[in-house]
C-alpha positions in Angstrom: 96.0 10.9 48.8 93.3 13.1 49.5 90.5 12.3 51.7 86.7 13.4 51.8 83.7 13.1 54.1 81.3 10.6 53.5 78.2 12.8 52.9 77.3 14.9 55.9 78.9 12.4 58.2 82.4 12.9 59.9 83.8 9.8 58.3 86.7 10.4 56.1 87.5 8.3 53.3 90.2 8.1 50.5 89.4 9.3 47.4 90.4 6.1 45.9 89.2 2.9 47.5 90.1 -0.5 46.8 87.2 -3.2 46.0 87.6 -7.0 46.5 85.3 -7.7 43.6 88.2 -8.6 41.4 90.5 -10.3 43.9 91.5 -13.4 42.5 92.1 -16.2 45.0 92.3 -19.1 43.0 95.9 -20.0 43.6 98.8 -19.1 45.8 100.4 -16.9 43.1 97.4 -15.0 42.6 96.7 -14.6 46.3 100.3 -13.0 46.8 99.5 -10.6 44.0 96.3 -9.5 45.6 97.9 -9.1 49.0 100.6 -7.1 47.4 97.9 -4.8 46.0 96.2 -4.3 49.2 99.5 -3.5 50.9 100.4 -1.1 48.2 97.2 0.6 48.5 97.5 1.0 52.3 101.1 2.4 52.0 100.0 4.9 49.3 97.2 6.4 51.5 94.1 4.4 50.7 92.1 3.8 53.9 89.1 2.7 52.2 88.5 -1.2 51.6 85.3 -2.4 50.2 84.2 -6.0 50.4 81.1 -8.3 50.6 80.0 -11.6 52.1 79.4 -13.1 48.5 82.6 -12.5 47.2 84.3 -15.7 46.7 81.8 -17.3 49.0 83.3 -15.5 52.0 86.9 -16.2 51.4 87.6 -12.7 50.2 86.4 -11.1 53.6 88.6 -13.6 55.3 91.5 -12.9 53.0 91.0 -9.3 53.4 90.8 -9.5 57.1 94.1 -11.5 57.6 95.9 -8.8 55.6 94.5 -5.7 57.1 94.9 -6.9 60.9 98.5 -5.7 60.4 97.5 -2.1 60.3 96.2 -0.1 63.0 92.3 -0.5 63.2 91.7 3.3 63.5 93.5 3.9 60.3 91.0 2.0 58.4 87.9 2.1 56.9 86.1 -1.3 55.9 82.9 -1.9 54.4 81.2 -4.9 53.3 77.6 -5.9 51.9 74.7 -8.3 52.4 72.0 -9.7 50.2 72.8 -12.5 48.3 72.2 -16.3 49.3 74.7 -17.5 51.8 72.8 -20.9 52.0 70.0 -22.9 50.7 67.6 -22.0 53.2 64.7 -19.2 52.5 66.2 -17.1 55.1 69.8 -17.2 54.1 69.3 -14.3 51.8 67.8 -10.6 51.5 67.4 -8.0 53.9 65.2 -9.4 56.8 66.1 -8.7 60.4 67.2 -12.3 60.7 69.4 -12.3 57.8 70.9 -8.8 58.6 71.8 -10.0 62.2 73.4 -13.4 61.1 75.2 -11.8 58.2 77.1 -9.2 60.2 78.1 -11.8 62.6 79.6 -14.1 60.0 81.4 -11.0 58.3 82.6 -9.9 61.6 83.9 -13.6 62.3 85.1 -13.7 58.7 87.3 -10.4 59.0 88.2 -11.0 62.8 86.8 -7.6 63.5 84.7 -6.0 66.3 82.9 -3.7 63.9 82.5 -2.9 60.3 82.9 0.7 59.4 80.2 0.9 56.6 77.5 -1.9 55.8 75.9 -1.9 52.6 72.6 -3.5 51.5 73.9 -5.1 48.2 70.5 -5.1 46.6 66.9 -4.2 47.4 64.8 -6.7 48.8 60.9 -6.5 47.6 60.2 -9.2 50.1 61.0 -7.6 53.3 59.2 -4.4 54.5 61.7 -1.5 54.1 60.8 -0.5 57.7 62.2 -3.8 59.0 65.4 -3.4 57.1 66.1 0.2 58.2 65.1 -0.7 61.9 67.6 -3.7 61.9 70.4 -1.7 60.3 70.0 1.1 62.8 70.0 -1.2 65.6 73.3 -2.6 64.4 74.8 1.0 64.7 73.2 1.3 68.1 74.9 -2.1 69.1 78.2 -1.1 67.8 78.5 -3.6 65.1 78.6 -1.1 62.3 79.2 2.6 62.4 77.6 3.7 59.3 75.3 1.8 56.8 74.4 2.5 53.1 72.7 0.8 50.1 74.0 -0.1 46.8 72.2 -1.2 43.5 68.6 -1.1 42.8 67.8 1.5 45.4 65.8 4.2 43.1 65.3 7.7 44.1 61.5 6.8 45.1 63.2 4.1 47.5 65.6 6.5 48.9 62.9 9.1 49.7 60.6 6.5 51.3 63.5 5.3 53.5 64.3 9.0 54.6 60.6 9.2 55.6 61.0 6.0 57.9 64.2 7.2 59.3 62.6 10.4 60.2 59.6 8.9 61.7 61.1 6.3 63.7 64.1 8.5 64.7 66.8 6.0 63.1 70.3 6.4 62.4 70.7 7.7 58.9 71.5 6.2 55.4 75.2 7.8 55.1 76.3 6.5 51.7 74.8 5.1 48.3 77.2 2.7 46.3 75.7 2.9 42.7 77.2 1.8 39.3 78.6 5.3 38.1 80.9 6.3 35.2 81.3 8.1 32.1 79.3 5.5 30.2 76.6 4.9 32.9 75.1 8.2 34.3 71.6 7.4 35.2 72.3 8.3 38.9 72.6 12.1 37.7 68.9 12.3 36.7 67.3 11.8 40.2 69.6 10.0 42.8 72.3 12.4 43.2 69.7 15.2 43.8 68.1 13.0 46.7 71.6 12.6 47.9 72.2 16.1 47.9 69.0 16.9 49.6 69.8 14.3 52.5 73.6 14.7 52.8 74.2 11.2 51.5 77.5 10.3 50.0 78.2 8.3 46.9 80.8 5.9 46.5 80.6 4.6 42.9 81.6 1.1 41.9 82.7 0.2 38.2 84.1 3.7 37.5 86.0 2.5 34.5 83.0 0.6 33.1 84.5 -2.8 33.3 87.4 -1.6 31.9 86.3 -0.1 28.8 87.7 3.5 30.1 91.2 2.5 30.6 91.5 2.9 26.7 93.0 -0.7 26.2 90.0 -2.0 24.0 90.6 -0.4 20.4 88.2 -0.4 17.5 89.0 -3.2 15.1 91.7 -4.6 17.1 91.7 -7.8 18.8 90.9 -7.7 22.8 94.3 -7.7 24.8 95.5 -11.2 25.7 94.1 -11.9 29.5 91.7 -8.8 29.4 88.3 -9.2 30.9 86.7 -9.3 27.6 88.4 -12.7 27.0 87.4 -14.5 29.8 84.7 -12.8 32.0 81.7 -15.3 32.2 78.9 -12.6 32.1 80.2 -10.8 29.3 79.3 -7.4 30.8 82.4 -5.8 29.2 81.7 -7.1 25.9 78.3 -5.6 25.8 79.9 -2.2 26.2 82.5 -2.7 23.5 80.4 -1.2 21.0 81.7 1.0 17.9 79.9 4.0 19.6 81.6 3.6 23.1 85.0 3.0 21.5 85.0 6.0 19.2 84.1 8.0 22.3 87.1 6.6 24.4 89.2 7.2 21.5 88.2 11.1 21.6 88.5 11.1 25.4 92.0 9.5 25.2 93.2 12.5 23.1 92.0 14.7 26.1 94.0 12.5 28.4 97.2 12.7 26.3 96.8 16.5 26.2 96.7 16.7 29.9 99.4 14.2 30.4 97.5 11.6 32.3 96.3 7.9 31.2 92.6 7.5 30.3 91.7 5.7 33.4 93.2 8.7 35.6 90.7 10.9 33.4 87.8 8.7 34.0 88.2 8.7 37.6 89.0 12.4 38.1 86.1 13.1 36.3 84.0 11.3 38.8 85.7 13.0 41.6 84.6 16.4 40.4 81.2 15.6 41.6 80.9 17.1 45.2 78.7 14.1 46.4 81.2 11.6 45.3 83.5 10.8 48.3 85.4 8.0 46.8 85.6 5.8 43.8 85.8 2.1 44.5 88.3 0.7 42.1 89.3 -2.9 41.3 93.0 -3.9 40.5 94.0 -7.4 39.8 97.8 -6.3 40.2 99.7 -3.4 41.8 100.6 -1.8 38.3 96.7 -1.1 37.8 96.6 0.3 41.4 99.3 2.6 40.7 97.9 4.1 37.7 94.4 4.5 39.6 96.1 6.3 42.7 97.3 9.0 40.3 93.6 10.2 40.1 93.4 11.7 43.5 93.8 15.4 43.8 93.5 16.1 40.0 91.2 19.0 39.1 89.6 19.1 35.7 89.1 22.6 34.2 85.5 23.9 33.2 86.6 23.8 29.7 87.7 20.3 29.8 84.6 19.1 31.6 82.5 20.9 28.7 84.5 19.0 26.2 84.2 15.6 27.9 80.3 16.1 28.2 80.2 17.1 24.4 81.9 13.8 23.5 79.8 11.5 25.9 76.6 13.4 24.6 74.5 12.3 27.5 71.0 12.4 27.5 68.6 11.6 30.4 66.6 8.3 30.1 64.2 6.2 32.0 65.9 3.1 33.5 64.1 0.7 35.6 66.0 0.0 38.9 65.0 -2.9 40.9 
């Protein structure tokens, strides 16, 4: 496993991170598999574990905390996120100072930790002044409850620029990381956000690097969905919307490149992301150890300029306007 600095900070994270969004805790057997996956990740050099208070209503944080307590705290980089409702009240969601302070205390209690390494804003909150949110997060750093903070979805380049102005004016602790959706099929951050991150030294930790499973290569044009795959049971149907003939044709061509390189399609997709200097870690989901093992192989792989050019020709990406937030 290789490690990278998060933006201009001194924090080092594994190139492959393990996220908890896919963690299935609905039964004892599922929980046992999830625990095996987390332990295998740590034993293979993964030090970055991502979670959120909204995952499984807080149970994902409690579950991850119970397992990671067996390892040296200094060897771990643990992140969580806040924004979504954690109760019925008007102040139990969003990015107000009140909700931020109450949320970090609940997360620390859930995970049995004294501090969180990285704390993300899961969404943008248009009902709260940006200055209030940034000052509250900076105060959490000052008080030692978090070491770094970042933002996730729906923070456009313009919002990041506005945040940086407030940070400079108020002499606040800086934004260290951005966690956007980014993969071969969704490259909108290349148009503006990556440039802003390079300007301010903000690291990028993409989620959904395999496009909901599309980039694993398991979905084939004209064939039934594999039994038990996300496309057969996911409630929001996100992956199903990606399973177009055009996308499946691209994956088929990309799979041939992977075969020529002697790697899997998923490893190619992860390695492609890691060629970007500002990408410090890719947050992968794994519902079982076998999936994790495949993902781990992407760390340290360098794709040649010719291969990158061939991939870009297949993807045929063109900048477009995407409303964020």
